N, C-alpha and C positions, 0 to 999 in steps of 0.2 A: 961699774959692771957689778951685776949681782946673779947670783945663781937662783934659777926657777926652775920647779920641778912640775910634772903633769905625770898621773894624776895629782890633784893638789894634796899636800901635805895636809891640809886639814880633815882629809876624807879617811877612811878606812881603809882605801885601796890605794893610799898615797904612797910618798916616798919613807915615810917613817912606819911601815907596815914592816919593813927589813926583808922582804922577799925578794929585792932587786928588779922587780917589773914596773920600773918608772923610766921616764927620760928627763933629763937636765937640760937647759939650755941658759948659758950668759947672756943677758939682758939689761938693759939700761935701768941704774937703781930706782931713777925716779917712775919709770913704766912698772918695774916691779910693785913697789909700793902702791900705786892706783890701781893694778891690777887685785891686790889684797884686800884693799878698800871695797873694791866694787865685788868682791867675790863676799866680802863679810856683808854687804848691803844686801845681796842676793839672798843670802841664809835668814837674813832678817826679816827682809821685806817678803818673802815666801815661806817663811815660819819653817824652815829645814831646822830640824833637830836631831840629836843624835840618833843614830839609825836609821833615818830617814832615807828612803831612796830617791835618787834624782838623776836626771842624766844632763849631759852637757851637749848642746849641738852648735857647732861651730860653722859661721858663715862667712863668705868673703865680702 
């Protein structure tokens, strides 16, 4: 199990901001690594640069 956070730590609103406005949950380590790979792929494919705004739509 590994700890994962939302908003993503890689964003300016993420857990590294230090304002305690995030949630964490233990998830399977393999799933955590895969989600990190997919997030980085999204940044790359969509050319999301530092300070670029974007939103996350969660579907079921």
